[in-house]
C-alpha positions, 0 to 999 in steps of 0.5 A, spaced: 239 478 453 235 483 456 232 478 461 239 475 464 241 483 464 235 485 468 236 479 473 243 480 473 242 487 476 237 485 481 242 479 484 248 485 484 243 491 487 241 485 493 248 483 493 249 490 494 244 492 499 246 486 504 253 489 503 251 495 506 247 492 511 254 489 514 258 496 513 253 500 517 253 494 522 261 495 521 260 502 523 257 502 529 262 497 532 267 501 529 264 507 533 263 503 540 256 503 539 253 496 542 246 495 538 243 491 544 244 497 548 243 503 543 235 504 540 230 500 538 231 496 532 224 499 530 226 506 531 233 505 526 231 508 520 238 505 517 236 499 518 229 499 516 231 502 510 236 497 508 231 491 510 226 494 506 230 495 500 233 488 501 225 485 501 223 489 495 229 487 491 228 479 493 221 480 491 223 482 484 228 478 483 223 472 485 218 475 480 223 475 474 222 467 475 216 467 472 218 470 465 224 465 465 219 461 462 218 465 457 225 467 455 226 461 450 220 462 447 221 469 446 228 466 444 225 462 438 221 467 435 227 473 435 231 466 431 225 465 426 224 472 425 231 473 423 231 467 419 226 469 415 229 476 414 224 480 417 226 487 420 230 487 427 229 493 430 224 489 436 230 485 438 235 491 437 231 496 441 233 492 448 240 495 448 237 501 451 234 498 458 227 501 459 226 506 465 222 501 469 222 499 477 230 496 476 233 503 474 229 506 479 232 501 484 239 504 482 237 511 484 234 508 491 239 515 494 234 520 491 230 522 497 238 523 501 238 530 503 246 533 503 249 540 504 250 540 497 245 545 493 240 540 489 235 543 485 232 536 481 226 541 478 230 546 476 232 548 469 239 549 470 245 548 466 247 543 471 246 535 470 243 533 477 245 526 476 244 521 482 249 517 480 255 518 484 262 518 482 264 513 487 261 506 484 259 500 488 265 496 491 265 489 492 271 486 496 274 483 490 273 489 485 276 496 486 274 500 480 270 506 480 264 507 475 264 513 471 258 517 472 253 518 467 255 524 462 251 530 463 248 535 458 253 537 454 251 544 456 253 543 463 259 540 462 266 545 462 271 544 456 278 544 458 284 545 453 290 540 455 296 544 458 292 550 459 290 550 466 293 556 467 292 560 462 288 566 463 284 567 457 282 560 457 278 561 463 271 559 463 268 563 469 267 570 469 267 575 475 260 578 475 259 582 482 264 583 487 263 586 494 268 589 498 269 590 506 273 593 510 276 587 513 278 580 510 271 576 508 270 569 511 264 566 509 258 566 504 252 562 504 246 562 498 240 562 500 236 555 498 232 559 493 238 561 490 235 568 489 240 571 496 247 570 499 248 572 506 256 574 507 259 575 514 266 578 514 272 580 520 269 587 521 263 583 524 258 585 519 252 581 516 250 583 509 245 579 505 245 580 497 241 580 491 243 574 486 242 577 479 235 575 475 240 576 469 247 574 469 250 577 463 257 574 462 260 579 457 260 585 463 266 581 466 271 587 464 266 592 469 264 587 475 258 591 478 257 592 486 251 587 488 245 590 491 245 589 499 238 587 501 240 587 508 245 589 512 247 589 520 254 592 523 257 589 529 252 583 529 257 579 533 262 582 538 268 579 534 269 576 526 263 572 523 267 566 521 261 562 518 254 562 516 248 558 514 241 558 512 236 553 514 233 549 509 227 553 509 230 559 508 227 563 514 233 562 519 240 565 518 246 562 523 252 565 524 258 563 528 264 568 531 270 568 535 266 571 540 264 564 542 256 566 540 252 562 535 246 567 533 240 565 529 237 570 525 229 569 523 229 571 516 224 573 511 227 572 504 221 576 500 222 583 505 229 581 507 228 583 514 228 580 520 222 577 523 224 576 530 230 577 535 235 574 534 237 567 538 243 567 542 246 560 544 253 561 549 255 553 549 262 554 546 268 556 550 271 557 543 271 560 536 266 558 532 268 555 525 263 552 522 255 550 522 250 547 518 243 545 519 241 538 518 237 538 512 232 532 512 225 531 514 227 527 521 230 534 524 224 539 522 229 544 518 231 547 524 237 543 528 243 546 527 250 543 528 255 548 530 263 546 532 270 550 533 275 551 538 275 550 546 273 544 548 272 541 541 265 538 541 260 539 536 253 541 538 247 540 536 241 546 537 233 545 537 232 552 534 225 552 534 225 550 542 231 554 543 235 549 547 241 544 546 241 536 544 247 534 544 254 534 545 259 530 541 266 528 543 271 526 540 276 530 536 282 531 540 284 538 536 279 544 533 274 543 529 274 546 522 269 544 518 262 540 518 257 538 513 250 534 514 247 529 509 242 524 510 238 527 515 241 524 520 249 524 518 254 529 519 261 529 517 267 533 521 274 535 519 278 537 525 287 540 526 287 532 530 288 530 521 281 526 522 275 526 519 269 523 524 262 521 521 257 522 526 249 518 526 245 523 531 240 517 531 245 514 536 248 519 537 255 517 537 261 517 532 260 511 528 267 512 524 274 515 524 277 517 517 285 519 518 289 522 513 296 519 515 295 514 509 301 518 505 306 521 510 304 524 517 297 526 515 295 533 515 290 537 519 283 537 514 280 544 513 274 543 509 269 536 508 264 535 503 259 529 502 257 528 494 249 528 493 248 521 493 252 520 500 257 516 497 264 520 497 267 525 501 272 530 500 276 533 504 281 539 503 287 539 507 292 544 510 298 540 507 294 543 500 292 536 498 285 534 497 282 527 499 276 523 495 274 517 500 269 512 498 264 511 504 260 505 502 266 502 501 271 504 507 277 506 503 280 512 500 280 512 493 285 518 491 289 523 495 292 529 490 294 536 490 290 541 486 293 547 490 300 549 493 298 551 499 292 550 504 285 547 501 281 551 505 274 549 502 272 543 498 264 543 495 261 538 490 257 541 484 250 539 484 251 534 479 257 532 483 260 532 477 265 538 479 269 539 485 270 546 487 277 548 491 279 554 494 286 555 497 290 560 501 294 559 494 289 565 492 287 560 486 280 557 486 280 551 481 275 545 479 276 538 478 272 534 473 270 528 476 267 525 470 272 519 469 275 514 473 277 516 480 283 512 481 287 516 476 289 523 475 284 528 475 283 534 470 283 540 473 282 548 471 283 555 474 276 558 475 278 564 479 283 568 482 284 573 488 289 578 491 289 574 497 288 568 501 281 564 498 277 562 505 270 559 502 268 557 495 260 556 494 256 553 488 249 556 487 243 552 488 241 552 481 245 556 476 253 553 474 255 560 478 259 560 485 261 565 490 268 566 493 270 570 500 278 572 501 283 575 505 283 581 499 277 584 503 272 582 497 267 576 496 266 575 488 260 572 484 262 568 478 259 564 473 260 560 467 261 563 461 261 558 456 
């Protein structure tokens, strides 16, 4: 039975890789990319990866044939032992597949990098599973696979009908930083030991993440320790902040139309050189993100916003621009990066566009007009496996979209106003959403994504929630608000 199960698994993965290759080629065609005129196939990393995976799967599948001759013999031996009344433990042990190459093949996306915080080597409370909540989709199959069950200590419990009961909230406020104006942007340092805060007061701060989280002290939240502060970092409001993957660069964007990149030492919490300034934008910079794959060298910055509605890529090490990606017809409100070369952008033109920097071009456009007239996309995120897109929209809805299958999985309304922030937890078991309805909620993704999803209120502000970000390791998150505060929340159990 195990032999046939393993063989079926290999064949399914082989078919899946073939479908992925066809889907990638279709994405290029949809984006108007002519492969004959594009980069040489030797330089196409996606094609190389898929072809190599298909070749390996084919070899493994062939290798299974030699075992086929042994199966009847083993079957007879097992039957003989059973008839003789011997212990069956050796037979039943096959009910749990061994952690061999077939298991590793399921997780062949383990080297994908996304803006979702991940730290598989960490001993933390969040289960870091490579399994995406979105399963493989065949043309004749539209079921969604449940993700692997996580560590019980990392699962959030929820009482039915208790969504809005404050006494049932399982996240508590630990630290609150007050500003003189609305706080727009927050970002955790890759190490998780610091976080950056940008506000409408033009002030940039870097705060220390507490070494010990005391959930019992939530009745009297403390001010965080500010390790670095710069007044008037920009001439206008700071709309977005982002750390480079190595943690040595801190980028900010503003309505003064400038992108600034600050060389930073996390140990001393001081700037290590003069700011780099980039002035390619002709409107407010609404979002920015660093490419996280080794291909980018960790210093390629993506930025976008209003004005000409272009996405600009910049090599911060060389201090020069690389690309201007055009296609959106409305202001770009959100960016997200994954796989070292892929970008998702959300816009007021009611679409999400996928971009491949190796081409470089738009390779897919996803509209939000599945129901009604569609809505501006205020936030985007991709889960760690690169399979599932989440959007937050101005009509209070969230969309879950199967990237590989090319279809919407579900659109639902977790809030009563604009959803300005969406982020997957590091294990992709939960989706954190912040809204202008002043609430922060978590959607439980551990189930069939086509059905109604459990929701929990995990935090609340006195005014609009603008951004929410998970910690890189712990079951904690930051939220910024128009109530002039940024708050650190942690799981209280």
